[in-house]
C-alpha positions as CSV (number, residue, x, y, z in Angstrom):
1,M,8.8,-14.6,-25.0
2,N,7.8,-10.9,-25.5
3,D,5.6,-9.7,-22.7
4,D,5.9,-6.0,-23.5
5,L,2.7,-4.0,-22.8
6,V,1.7,-1.2,-25.2
7,V,-0.3,1.6,-23.8
8,D,-2.1,4.1,-26.0
9,T,-1.7,7.7,-24.9
10,P,-3.0,11.0,-26.4
11,R,0.6,11.6,-27.7
12,G,1.0,8.1,-29.2
13,P,1.7,4.7,-27.8
14,I,4.3,3.9,-25.2
15,T,5.8,0.5,-24.4
16,L,6.3,-1.0,-20.9
17,R,9.1,-3.6,-21.2
18,R,11.0,-5.5,-18.6
19,E,14.1,-3.9,-17.2
20,R,17.4,-5.4,-18.6
21,P,21.0,-5.1,-17.2
22,E,21.8,-2.6,-20.0
23,D,19.2,-0.2,-18.5
24,A,21.5,0.6,-15.5
25,G,22.8,3.8,-17.0
26,F,19.3,5.1,-17.8
27,L,18.0,4.2,-14.4
28,E,20.9,6.1,-12.8
29,A,20.1,9.1,-14.9
30,L,16.4,8.9,-14.0
31,F,17.1,8.5,-10.3
32,R,19.6,11.4,-10.5
33,H,16.9,13.7,-11.9
34,C,14.4,12.7,-9.3
35,A,16.8,12.8,-6.4
36,L,18.4,16.1,-7.4
37,D,15.0,17.8,-7.3
38,V,15.1,17.1,-3.5
39,L,18.8,17.5,-3.0
40,E,18.9,20.9,-4.5
41,L,17.3,22.1,-1.3
42,A,20.3,20.7,0.7
43,A,23.1,23.1,1.5
44,V,25.9,20.5,0.8
45,A,28.9,20.4,-1.5
46,P,28.3,18.9,-5.0
47,A,30.6,16.0,-4.3
48,I,28.5,15.1,-1.3
49,K,25.3,15.3,-3.3
50,E,26.9,13.0,-5.9
51,Q,27.8,10.5,-3.2
52,L,24.2,10.7,-1.7
53,V,22.7,10.0,-5.1
54,R,24.8,6.9,-5.6
55,T,24.2,5.6,-2.1
56,Q,20.4,6.3,-2.3
57,L,20.1,4.6,-5.7
58,G,21.9,1.5,-4.4
59,S,19.7,1.5,-1.3
60,Q,16.5,2.0,-3.3
61,T,17.3,-0.8,-5.8
62,A,18.2,-3.3,-3.0
63,T,15.0,-2.4,-1.1
64,Y,12.7,-2.7,-4.0
65,R,14.2,-6.0,-5.2
66,T,14.1,-7.4,-1.6
67,Q,10.6,-6.2,-0.6
68,Y,9.0,-6.9,-4.0
69,P,10.8,-9.9,-5.5
70,D,7.8,-10.8,-7.7
71,A,7.1,-7.3,-9.0
72,R,7.3,-6.4,-12.6
73,F,10.1,-3.9,-13.1
74,D,9.4,-2.1,-16.4
75,I,11.1,0.6,-18.5
76,V,8.7,3.1,-20.1
77,E,9.6,3.7,-23.7
78,R,8.4,6.0,-26.4
79,D,9.6,5.3,-29.9
80,G,12.2,2.9,-28.6
81,A,13.8,5.4,-26.2
82,P,13.6,5.0,-22.4
83,I,11.6,7.8,-20.7
84,G,10.7,6.3,-17.3
85,R,10.2,3.3,-15.1
86,L,7.2,1.6,-13.6
87,I,7.4,-1.1,-10.9
88,V,4.1,-2.9,-10.0
89,D,3.7,-5.8,-7.6
90,R,0.6,-7.9,-8.3
91,G,0.5,-9.0,-4.6
92,T,-2.0,-11.6,-3.5
93,D,-5.0,-9.7,-2.2
94,C,-3.9,-6.2,-3.2
95,G,-1.5,-4.9,-5.7
96,C,1.1,-2.1,-5.2
97,V,2.5,0.5,-7.5
98,V,6.0,0.5,-6.0
99,D,7.5,3.2,-8.2
100,I,6.7,5.4,-11.2
101,A,9.2,7.9,-12.5
102,L,9.4,9.8,-15.7
103,M,12.3,11.9,-17.1
104,P,11.6,15.7,-16.5
105,E,10.7,16.4,-20.1
106,H,7.9,13.9,-20.0
107,R,6.3,15.1,-16.7
108,G,3.3,17.3,-16.5
109,S,1.8,16.2,-19.8
110,G,-0.7,13.6,-18.4
111,L,1.5,10.6,-19.3
112,G,1.9,9.5,-15.7
113,R,-1.9,9.7,-15.2
114,T,-2.4,7.6,-18.4
115,I,0.1,5.0,-17.1
116,M,-1.6,4.9,-13.7
117,K,-5.0,4.5,-15.3
118,H,-3.6,1.6,-17.3
119,V,-2.3,0.0,-14.1
120,V,-5.8,0.5,-12.5
121,G,-7.4,-1.1,-15.5
122,R,-5.3,-4.2,-15.2
123,F,-6.3,-4.6,-11.5
124,A,-10.0,-3.7,-12.4
125,R,-10.1,-6.7,-14.8
126,D,-9.2,-8.9,-11.8
127,G,-11.6,-7.1,-9.4
128,R,-8.6,-6.3,-7.1
129,P,-7.5,-3.2,-5.3
130,V,-4.1,-1.5,-5.8
131,Q,-2.2,0.8,-3.5
132,C,0.6,3.3,-3.7
133,Q,2.5,5.5,-1.3
134,V,3.4,9.1,-2.2
135,L,5.5,11.7,-0.4
136,R,3.3,14.5,0.9
137,T,5.7,17.0,-0.7
138,N,5.2,15.4,-4.1
139,E,2.1,17.4,-5.1
140,A,2.3,16.4,-8.8
141,S,2.3,12.7,-8.0
142,L,-0.6,13.1,-5.5
143,R,-2.6,14.9,-8.2
144,M,-1.8,12.2,-10.7
145,C,-2.9,9.4,-8.4
146,L,-6.1,11.2,-7.4
147,A,-6.9,11.8,-11.1
148,A,-6.4,8.1,-11.7
149,G,-9.1,7.3,-9.1
150,F,-6.9,6.6,-6.0
151,V,-8.2,7.9,-2.6
152,P,-6.2,8.5,0.6
153,V,-6.6,5.7,3.1
154,A,-3.7,6.3,5.6
155,G,-0.7,8.4,6.1
156,D,1.9,9.9,8.4
157,W,3.9,13.1,8.5
158,A,6.0,12.1,5.4
159,S,3.7,10.2,3.1
160,V,0.1,9.4,2.0
161,Q,-1.1,5.8,1.4
162,L,-3.5,5.8,-1.5
163,E,-5.7,3.0,-2.8
164,W,-7.9,2.3,-5.8
165,R,-10.7,-0.2,-5.2
166,P,-13.0,-1.7,-7.8
167,R,-16.5,-0.5,-7.5
168,E,-19.0,-2.8,-5.8
169,P,-21.8,-3.7,-8.2
170,A,-25.1,-2.0,-7.3
171,V,-27.8,-4.2,-5.8
172,G,-30.0,-3.5,-8.8
173,A,-27.2,-4.4,-11.2
174,A,-26.7,-7.8,-9.4
175,T,-30.4,-8.5,-9.6
176,Q,-30.5,-7.5,-13.3
177,A,-27.4,-9.7,-14.0
178,A,-29.1,-12.6,-12.4
179,S,-32.3,-12.1,-14.3
180,D,-30.2,-12.0,-17.6
181,H,-29.0,-15.5,-16.7
182,P,-31.9,-17.5,-15.4
183,E,-29.6,-20.4,-14.5
184,T,-27.9,-18.2,-12.0
185,P,-30.0,-17.7,-8.9
186,A,-30.4,-14.1,-7.7
187,R,-28.7,-13.3,-4.4
188,P,-30.8,-11.5,-1.8
């Protein structure tokens, strides 16, 4: 069964497909790019940075798989080539964007925002909220989430909890909808 999702973007379609074991090398390279952005600031030897990357990748993978066992773990592809990952947990009452990461050459072009708007659209169809957590130092991701309609709802010194909620229908809209369907009584 193919449950790939195709997302139209201004630069052509992308595909969200389930992670497979053969994606391990790509996921390591992606994690390395993301982690090295932060580790470049650390005054440690390259061999220690390499060990930190391997350790952090293993820890992140185990944590995500344990805390979000029912999440959809996707690879983002353009023209059949992997360019990122997206992990979304549907949750019961509220969804969660666990992780979104793009290779450096695909950042800053609006692609992340388009993906996040696609995620929001999936939750909007169900009338359910979705949350994500972003490091305060990750200004690009914060801008991306805000542009996709997320708003800050909590946080601490390290991160900001963001949430997107479906809009409540206006009172007039509910009355109009009820009058459009006479068999449905209007709610006060």
